[in-house]
NUSE-633772 format. One record per residue (C-alpha): residue number from 0; residue in one letter; x, y, z. Coordinates in steps of 0.02 Angstrom, whole numbers, always signed. Layout:
r resi:NUM, resn:A, u:X, v:Y, w:Z
...
! end
This chain:
r resi:0, resn:M, u:-15, v:-1, w:-2
r resi:1, resn:S, u:+74, v:+166, w:-50
r resi:2, resn:N, u:+108, v:+301, w:+79
r resi:3, resn:K, u:-35, v:+408, w:-10
r resi:4, resn:I, u:-160, v:+280, w:+28
r resi:5, resn:I, u:-104, v:+244, w:+196
r resi:6, resn:G, u:-109, v:+438, w:+229
r resi:7, resn:L, u:-281, v:+444, w:+159
r resi:8, resn:T, u:-356, v:+300, w:+259
r resi:9, resn:L, u:-279, v:+379, w:+430
r resi:10, resn:L, u:-355, v:+544, w:+378
r resi:11, resn:F, u:-519, v:+461, w:+344
r resi:12, resn:I, u:-505, v:+370, w:+510
r resi:13, resn:S, u:-466, v:+534, w:+600
r resi:14, resn:F, u:-607, v:+621, w:+517
r resi:15, resn:T, u:-735, v:+501, w:+545
r resi:16, resn:G, u:-668, v:+482, w:+732
r resi:17, resn:G, u:-674, v:+670, w:+757
r resi:18, resn:W, u:-855, v:+667, w:+682
r resi:19, resn:A, u:-916, v:+528, w:+791
r resi:20, resn:W, u:-841, v:+612, w:+943
r resi:21, resn:M, u:-926, v:+774, w:+911
r resi:22, resn:D, u:-1088, v:+687, w:+876
r resi:23, resn:Y, u:-1082, v:+593, w:+1033
r resi:24, resn:R, u:-1046, v:+744, w:+1120
r resi:25, resn:Q, u:-1203, v:+822, w:+1052
r resi:26, resn:A, u:-1301, v:+667, w:+1099
r resi:27, resn:L, u:-1246, v:+693, w:+1281
r resi:28, resn:H, u:-1276, v:+881, w:+1305
r resi:29, resn:A, u:-1393, v:+957, w:+1161
r resi:30, resn:P, u:-1584, v:+960, w:+1211
r resi:31, resn:V, u:-1670, v:+835, w:+1097
r resi:32, resn:V, u:-1844, v:+894, w:+1151
r resi:33, resn:R, u:-1847, v:+1085, w:+1071
r resi:34, resn:D, u:-2026, v:+1154, w:+1036
r resi:35, resn:N, u:-2160, v:+1061, w:+1122
r resi:36, resn:S, u:-2170, v:+917, w:+1245
r resi:37, resn:V, u:-2202, v:+743, w:+1168
r resi:38, resn:V, u:-2284, v:+592, w:+1240
r resi:39, resn:I, u:-2227, v:+409, w:+1190
r resi:40, resn:E, u:-2288, v:+251, w:+1266
r resi:41, resn:I, u:-2170, v:+109, w:+1308
r resi:42, resn:V, u:-2254, v:-70, w:+1309
r resi:43, resn:K, u:-2184, v:-241, w:+1362
r resi:44, resn:G, u:-2058, v:-307, w:+1236
r resi:45, resn:D, u:-1997, v:-137, w:+1173
r resi:46, resn:S, u:-1810, v:-135, w:+1136
r resi:47, resn:M, u:-1699, v:+4, w:+1157
r resi:48, resn:T, u:-1699, v:+22, w:+970
r resi:49, resn:R, u:-1885, v:+30, w:+958
r resi:50, resn:I, u:-1889, v:+160, w:+1106
r resi:51, resn:A, u:-1766, v:+263, w:+1007
r resi:52, resn:E, u:-1887, v:+234, w:+840
r resi:53, resn:K, u:-2033, v:+308, w:+946
r resi:54, resn:L, u:-1945, v:+457, w:+1002
r resi:55, resn:A, u:-1886, v:+480, w:+811
r resi:56, resn:E, u:-2067, v:+462, w:+771
r resi:57, resn:Q, u:-2104, v:+623, w:+876
r resi:58, resn:H, u:-1977, v:+717, w:+768
r resi:59, resn:L, u:-1844, v:+705, w:+907
r resi:60, resn:K, u:-1662, v:+693, w:+828
r resi:61, resn:V, u:-1630, v:+531, w:+933
r resi:62, resn:S, u:-1491, v:+399, w:+862
r resi:63, resn:A, u:-1528, v:+222, w:+918
r resi:64, resn:L, u:-1336, v:+200, w:+926
r resi:65, resn:W, u:-1314, v:+328, w:+1050
r resi:66, resn:F, u:-1469, v:+291, w:+1141
r resi:67, resn:K, u:-1411, v:+99, w:+1168
r resi:68, resn:I, u:-1214, v:+172, w:+1204
r resi:69, resn:I, u:-1280, v:+310, w:+1338
r resi:70, resn:A, u:-1402, v:+188, w:+1421
r resi:71, resn:L, u:-1272, v:+57, w:+1432
r resi:72, resn:Q, u:-1140, v:+188, w:+1504
r resi:73, resn:K, u:-1281, v:+244, w:+1636
r resi:74, resn:Q, u:-1306, v:+52, w:+1670
r resi:75, resn:S, u:-1490, v:+91, w:+1639
r resi:76, resn:A, u:-1522, v:-32, w:+1488
r resi:77, resn:A, u:-1603, v:-166, w:+1591
r resi:78, resn:K, u:-1699, v:-28, w:+1704
r resi:79, resn:L, u:-1803, v:+47, w:+1569
r resi:80, resn:K, u:-1973, v:+27, w:+1618
r resi:81, resn:T, u:-2148, v:+16, w:+1522
r resi:82, resn:G, u:-2278, v:+158, w:+1534
r resi:83, resn:E, u:-2334, v:+316, w:+1459
r resi:84, resn:Y, u:-2189, v:+454, w:+1468
r resi:85, resn:E, u:-2208, v:+647, w:+1432
r resi:86, resn:F, u:-2042, v:+724, w:+1404
r resi:87, resn:T, u:-2050, v:+910, w:+1419
r resi:88, resn:T, u:-1941, v:+1036, w:+1319
r resi:89, resn:G, u:-1761, v:+1054, w:+1354
r resi:90, resn:L, u:-1724, v:+876, w:+1390
r resi:91, resn:T, u:-1563, v:+795, w:+1328
r resi:92, resn:L, u:-1553, v:+613, w:+1284
r resi:93, resn:P, u:-1473, v:+566, w:+1459
r resi:94, resn:E, u:-1616, v:+646, w:+1541
r resi:95, resn:I, u:-1743, v:+557, w:+1438
r resi:96, resn:I, u:-1663, v:+391, w:+1476
r resi:97, resn:D, u:-1650, v:+434, w:+1666
r resi:98, resn:Q, u:-1839, v:+465, w:+1664
r resi:99, resn:I, u:-1874, v:+310, w:+1579
r resi:100, resn:A, u:-1769, v:+205, w:+1688
r resi:101, resn:E, u:-1847, v:+295, w:+1843
r resi:102, resn:G, u:-2021, v:+247, w:+1793
r resi:103, resn:K, u:-2074, v:+426, w:+1797
r resi:104, resn:T, u:-2221, v:+401, w:+1694
r resi:105, resn:R, u:-2354, v:+532, w:+1635
r resi:106, resn:Q, u:-2484, v:+566, w:+1765
r resi:107, resn:H, u:-2660, v:+590, w:+1733
r resi:108, resn:S, u:-2783, v:+658, w:+1857
r resi:109, resn:I, u:-2967, v:+633, w:+1908
r resi:110, resn:T, u:-3074, v:+733, w:+2021
r resi:111, resn:F, u:-3211, v:+678, w:+2133
r resi:112, resn:P, u:-3285, v:+835, w:+2200
r resi:113, resn:E, u:-3364, v:+839, w:+2377
r resi:114, resn:G, u:-3547, v:+794, w:+2391
r resi:115, resn:W, u:-3542, v:+680, w:+2245
r resi:116, resn:S, u:-3645, v:+517, w:+2248
r resi:117, resn:L, u:-3564, v:+354, w:+2195
r resi:118, resn:A, u:-3658, v:+351, w:+2035
r resi:119, resn:E, u:-3569, v:+511, w:+1975
r resi:120, resn:I, u:-3412, v:+446, w:+2035
r resi:121, resn:L, u:-3428, v:+300, w:+1909
r resi:122, resn:A, u:-3490, v:+404, w:+1773
r resi:123, resn:E, u:-3341, v:+518, w:+1786
r resi:124, resn:M, u:-3234, v:+371, w:+1786
r resi:125, resn:K, u:-3322, v:+291, w:+1640
r resi:126, resn:S, u:-3303, v:+446, w:+1543
r resi:127, resn:N, u:-3111, v:+453, w:+1570
r resi:128, resn:P, u:-3008, v:+388, w:+1423
r resi:129, resn:H, u:-2852, v:+351, w:+1519
r resi:130, resn:I, u:-2929, v:+230, w:+1649
r resi:131, resn:Q, u:-2946, v:+40, w:+1617
r resi:132, resn:H, u:-3133, v:+10, w:+1630
r resi:133, resn:T, u:-3161, v:-158, w:+1725
r resi:134, resn:L, u:-3339, v:-125, w:+1821
r resi:135, resn:N, u:-3445, v:-99, w:+1676
r resi:136, resn:E, u:-3619, v:-158, w:+1752
r resi:137, resn:T, u:-3540, v:-232, w:+1910
r resi:138, resn:S, u:-3670, v:-251, w:+2052
r resi:139, resn:P, u:-3632, v:-161, w:+2215
r resi:140, resn:E, u:-3598, v:-328, w:+2303
r resi:141, resn:V, u:-3465, v:-380, w:+2172
r resi:142, resn:L, u:-3391, v:-191, w:+2192
r resi:143, resn:R, u:-3370, v:-217, w:+2376
r resi:144, resn:A, u:-3287, v:-378, w:+2353
r resi:145, resn:H, u:-3167, v:-303, w:+2225
r resi:146, resn:I, u:-3128, v:-162, w:+2356
r resi:147, resn:G, u:-3131, v:-257, w:+2509
r resi:148, resn:I, u:-3272, v:-151, w:+2579
r resi:149, resn:T, u:-3356, v:-210, w:+2751
r resi:150, resn:E, u:-3492, v:-91, w:+2755
r resi:151, resn:S, u:-3656, v:-158, w:+2690
r resi:152, resn:K, u:-3673, v:-8, w:+2565
r resi:153, resn:T, u:-3544, v:+90, w:+2445
r resi:154, resn:E, u:-3620, v:+254, w:+2458
r resi:155, resn:G, u:-3519, v:+392, w:+2541
r resi:156, resn:L, u:-3361, v:+285, w:+2571
r resi:157, resn:F, u:-3245, v:+355, w:+2449
r resi:158, resn:F, u:-3158, v:+521, w:+2488
r resi:159, resn:P, u:-3181, v:+661, w:+2372
r resi:160, resn:D, u:-3014, v:+740, w:+2308
r resi:161, resn:T, u:-2898, v:+741, w:+2143
r resi:162, resn:Y, u:-2813, v:+579, w:+2100
r resi:163, resn:F, u:-2661, v:+565, w:+1997
r resi:164, resn:F, u:-2632, v:+398, w:+1908
r resi:165, resn:E, u:-2538, v:+323, w:+1769
r resi:166, resn:K, u:-2629, v:+275, w:+1605
r resi:167, resn:N, u:-2727, v:+111, w:+1617
r resi:168, resn:M, u:-2743, v:+105, w:+1785
r resi:169, resn:S, u:-2903, v:+16, w:+1823
r resi:170, resn:D, u:-3053, v:+99, w:+1888
r resi:171, resn:V, u:-3060, v:-27, w:+2044
r resi:172, resn:S, u:-2878, v:+24, w:+2087
r resi:173, resn:L, u:-2937, v:+217, w:+2096
r resi:174, resn:L, u:-3091, v:+174, w:+2195
r resi:175, resn:K, u:-2987, v:+65, w:+2314
r resi:176, resn:R, u:-2871, v:+217, w:+2336
r resi:177, resn:A, u:-3016, v:+343, w:+2372
r resi:178, resn:Y, u:-3100, v:+209, w:+2493
r resi:179, resn:D, u:-2930, v:+187, w:+2585
r resi:180, resn:K, u:-2912, v:+376, w:+2608
r resi:181, resn:M, u:-3078, v:+402, w:+2687
r resi:182, resn:Q, u:-3051, v:+260, w:+2810
r resi:183, resn:S, u:-2876, v:+359, w:+2844
r resi:184, resn:V, u:-2968, v:+519, w:+2870
r resi:185, resn:L, u:-3105, v:+439, w:+2981
r resi:186, resn:Q, u:-2978, v:+349, w:+3099
r resi:187, resn:E, u:-2877, v:+520, w:+3115
r resi:188, resn:E, u:-3033, v:+624, w:+3151
r resi:189, resn:W, u:-3136, v:+498, w:+3247
r resi:190, resn:P, u:-3032, v:+488, w:+3413
r resi:191, resn:Q, u:-3027, v:+674, w:+3438
r resi:192, resn:R, u:-3213, v:+697, w:+3427
r resi:193, resn:T, u:-3312, v:+801, w:+3561
r resi:194, resn:A, u:-3364, v:+704, w:+3710
r resi:195, resn:N, u:-3555, v:+640, w:+3722
r resi:196, resn:L, u:-3599, v:+647, w:+3533
r resi:197, resn:P, u:-3756, v:+555, w:+3491
r resi:198, resn:L, u:-3642, v:+442, w:+3366
r resi:199, resn:N, u:-3588, v:+264, w:+3392
r resi:200, resn:S, u:-3461, v:+243, w:+3262
r resi:201, resn:P, u:-3364, v:+321, w:+3128
r resi:202, resn:Y, u:-3487, v:+267, w:+3000
r resi:203, resn:E, u:-3620, v:+358, w:+3082
r resi:204, resn:A, u:-3512, v:+517, w:+3087
r resi:205, resn:L, u:-3494, v:+498, w:+2894
r resi:206, resn:I, u:-3682, v:+483, w:+2875
r resi:207, resn:L, u:-3706, v:+651, w:+2971
r resi:208, resn:A, u:-3552, v:+719, w:+2874
r resi:209, resn:S, u:-3636, v:+678, w:+2714
r resi:210, resn:I, u:-3792, v:+779, w:+2764
r resi:211, resn:I, u:-3692, v:+913, w:+2815
r resi:212, resn:E, u:-3600, v:+922, w:+2650
r resi:213, resn:K, u:-3762, v:+919, w:+2551
r resi:214, resn:E, u:-3845, v:+1061, w:+2662
r resi:215, resn:T, u:-3700, v:+1194, w:+2638
r resi:216, resn:G, u:-3553, v:+1241, w:+2547
r resi:217, resn:A, u:-3513, v:+1384, w:+2662
r resi:218, resn:E, u:-3362, v:+1318, w:+2766
r resi:219, resn:E, u:-3403, v:+1424, w:+2910
r resi:220, resn:E, u:-3577, v:+1358, w:+2928
r resi:221, resn:R, u:-3535, v:+1182, w:+2936
r resi:222, resn:P, u:-3511, v:+1165, w:+3128
r resi:223, resn:L, u:-3676, v:+1274, w:+3144
r resi:224, resn:I, u:-3767, v:+1137, w:+3027
r resi:225, resn:A, u:-3694, v:+1005, w:+3126
r resi:226, resn:G, u:-3754, v:+1082, w:+3297
r resi:227, resn:V, u:-3921, v:+1086, w:+3237
r resi:228, resn:M, u:-3916, v:+894, w:+3175
r resi:229, resn:V, u:-3835, v:+847, w:+3335
r resi:230, resn:R, u:-3955, v:+939, w:+3455
r resi:231, resn:R, u:-4107, v:+857, w:+3349
r resi:232, resn:L, u:-4034, v:+680, w:+3383
r resi:233, resn:Q, u:-4010, v:+718, w:+3561
r resi:234, resn:K, u:-4186, v:+777, w:+3584
r resi:235, resn:G, u:-4260, v:+640, w:+3478
r resi:236, resn:M, u:-4326, v:+761, w:+3352
r resi:237, resn:P, u:-4330, v:+706, w:+3165
r resi:238, resn:L, u:-4197, v:+788, w:+3061
r resi:239, resn:Q, u:-4314, v:+853, w:+2932
r resi:240, resn:T, u:-4165, v:+873, w:+2801
r resi:241, resn:D, u:-4224, v:+880, w:+2621
r resi:242, resn:P, u:-4064, v:+810, w:+2551
r resi:243, resn:T, u:-4102, v:+650, w:+2628
r resi:244, resn:V, u:-4276, v:+640, w:+2550
r resi:245, resn:I, u:-4205, v:+687, w:+2383
r resi:246, resn:Y, u:-4071, v:+530, w:+2397
r resi:247, resn:G, u:-4218, v:+432, w:+2442
r resi:248, resn:M, u:-4325, v:+482, w:+2296
r resi:249, resn:G, u:-4183, v:+430, w:+2165
r resi:250, resn:D, u:-4234, v:+444, w:+1980
r resi:251, resn:N, u:-4398, v:+517, w:+2040
r resi:252, resn:Y, u:-4314, v:+678, w:+2097
r resi:253, resn:H, u:-4338, v:+806, w:+1964
r resi:254, resn:G, u:-4304, v:+966, w:+2047
r resi:255, resn:N, u:-4430, v:+989, w:+2182
r resi:256, resn:I, u:-4488, v:+902, w:+2334
r resi:257, resn:G, u:-4688, v:+892, w:+2342
r resi:258, resn:E, u:-4795, v:+863, w:+2491
r resi:259, resn:Q, u:-4824, v:+682, w:+2430
r resi:260, resn:D, u:-4627, v:+654, w:+2426
r resi:261, resn:L, u:-4627, v:+703, w:+2611
r resi:262, resn:K, u:-4751, v:+585, w:+2646
r resi:263, resn:N, u:-4672, v:+438, w:+2557
r resi:264, resn:P, u:-4591, v:+317, w:+2695
r resi:265, resn:T, u:-4411, v:+286, w:+2616
r resi:266, resn:P, u:-4285, v:+253, w:+2736
r resi:267, resn:Y, u:-4200, v:+412, w:+2702
r resi:268, resn:N, u:-4354, v:+520, w:+2737
r resi:269, resn:T, u:-4299, v:+614, w:+2879
r resi:270, resn:Y, u:-4473, v:+703, w:+2889
r resi:271, resn:L, u:-4549, v:+535, w:+2939
r resi:272, resn:I, u:-4405, v:+433, w:+3024
r resi:273, resn:K, u:-4310, v:+491, w:+3182
r resi:274, resn:G, u:-4119, v:+469, w:+3203
r resi:275, resn:L, u:-3986, v:+448, w:+3057
r resi:276, resn:P, u:-4033, v:+380, w:+2885
r resi:277, resn:P, u:-3966, v:+201, w:+2847
r resi:278, resn:T, u:-3824, v:+266, w:+2749
r resi:279, resn:P, u:-3715, v:+414, w:+2690
r resi:280, resn:I, u:-3809, v:+507, w:+2549
r resi:281, resn:A, u:-3648, v:+567, w:+2467
r resi:282, resn:M, u:-3458, v:+592, w:+2489
r resi:283, resn:P, u:-3409, v:+726, w:+2618
r resi:284, resn:G, u:-3250, v:+807, w:+2637
r resi:285, resn:R, u:-3130, v:+814, w:+2791
r resi:286, resn:D, u:-3218, v:+982, w:+2849
r resi:287, resn:A, u:-3396, v:+919, w:+2848
r resi:288, resn:I, u:-3316, v:+755, w:+2931
r resi:289, resn:H, u:-3224, v:+873, w:+3055
r resi:290, resn:A, u:-3387, v:+974, w:+3102
r resi:291, resn:A, u:-3489, v:+817, w:+3121
r resi:292, resn:L, u:-3369, v:+781, w:+3259
r resi:293, resn:H, u:-3349, v:+946, w:+3324
r resi:294, resn:P, u:-3531, v:+1038, w:+3311
r resi:295, resn:D, u:-3565, v:+1206, w:+3365
r resi:296, resn:T, u:-3614, v:+1214, w:+3545
r resi:297, resn:G, u:-3760, v:+1340, w:+3528
r resi:298, resn:N, u:-3946, v:+1312, w:+3552
r resi:299, resn:S, u:-4009, v:+1326, w:+3376
r resi:300, resn:L, u:-4142, v:+1195, w:+3317
r resi:301, resn:Y, u:-4192, v:+1267, w:+3140
r resi:302, resn:F, u:-4119, v:+1346, w:+2990
r resi:303, resn:V, u:-4180, v:+1409, w:+2826
r resi:304, resn:A, u:-4090, v:+1456, w:+2667
r resi:305, resn:K, u:-4065, v:+1638, w:+2633
r resi:306, resn:G, u:-4036, v:+1625, w:+2441
r resi:307, resn:N, u:-3868, v:+1668, w:+2441
r resi:308, resn:G, u:-3784, v:+1502, w:+2492
r resi:309, resn:T, u:-3783, v:+1527, w:+2673
r resi:310, resn:H, u:-3920, v:+1518, w:+2799
r resi:311, resn:V, u:-4016, v:+1589, w:+2956
r resi:312, resn:F, u:-4017, v:+1485, w:+3112
r resi:313, resn:S, u:-4155, v:+1495, w:+3242
r resi:314, resn:S, u:-4170, v:+1410, w:+3424
r resi:315, resn:T, u:-4365, v:+1439, w:+3425
r resi:316, resn:L, u:-4502, v:+1380, w:+3295
r resi:317, resn:Q, u:-4570, v:+1568, w:+3302
r resi:318, resn:D, u:-4398, v:+1641, w:+3255
r resi:319, resn:H, u:-4378, v:+1503, w:+3120
r resi:320, resn:N, u:-4552, v:+1535, w:+3044
r resi:321, resn:H, u:-4518, v:+1724, w:+3035
r resi:322, resn:A, u:-4345, v:+1688, w:+2949
r resi:323, resn:V, u:-4456, v:+1581, w:+2818
r resi:324, resn:K, u:-4563, v:+1723, w:+2792
r resi:325, resn:L, u:-4414, v:+1846, w:+2760
r resi:326, resn:F, u:-4308, v:+1744, w:+2653
r resi:327, resn:Q, u:-4402, v:+1601, w:+2574
r resi:328, resn:K, u:-4594, v:+1635, w:+2566
r resi:329, resn:Q, u:-4636, v:+1623, w:+2378
r resi:330, resn:K, u:-4799, v:+1603, w:+2284
r resi:331, resn:N, u:-4793, v:+1414, w:+2283
r resi:332, resn:D, u:-4733, v:+1397, w:+2460
r resi:333, resn:Q, u:-4617, v:+1269, w:+2428
r resi:334, resn:Y, u:-4522, v:+1305, w:+2580
r resi:335, resn:R, u:-4551, v:+1205, w:+2736
r resi:336, resn:T, u:-4520, v:+1201, w:+2920
r resi:337, resn:R, u:-4362, v:+1091, w:+2952
! end
């Protein structure tokens, strides 16, 4: 081989090596996510080459070769985890590999507001495309078995909150988290309750809290509502609370309660029965639970809505009737003594 050929070969090797070194440095330090965040899903069986291809399909400048080399150098090749990943702008290839190796998957969220029923929760989950739907038309008995619920009914047992989850988490798993959180909150609040309450268990506290939750959205009024309910229970007076009647009406409720509805002897008609209804009527939040266990110590036994989200509280029926006339009397006489 002539000196000229040898020289050209060495020059080529040197040039190629230099190019490779610069390309490698670029792969190490240059951001590969530039304009917008991208999302990919890594499934079982995806090789490092396939992961690099999925990144490239999202218009990221990623070399399968450098992906493999950097993953091996970081000892991450065997740690890459399946899941849905979101890579934000500015990330480099090593940072992307770290995120996959650490399993920092994309988080979705779902919110169960305070005061919702189980039916509303199930409908919200069913409409969420990121949840794996396994319940379908599952009976309440099967649902309780899936989650491990010991209570006879499922209403009100799930804590209202925003829950974050990975794509394809099952609806059962989400409900289990909400159930466990409610149990945890009750276990925290119950031992700190006011003495001599007419409540025999955390479940009864939950029932009362659900009524408080449905009666008012005003935080400062929850202990006042609780006080009225507790004093009525202590005196043997019926609670006479519309939300329980509405719950007992089920699908027959269309926005108004008539006199016939008040005479319908459902287990939830607190105009007819004394004491608490048999189950919660909604999901109460921590504030409502706390109020149920720490009621106001005044002497009010009645309240009526003022029309602005708050109520007037009265200790005598005479004062209450006056408040009804002042704030609630209308032509169809739809407001009643509580």
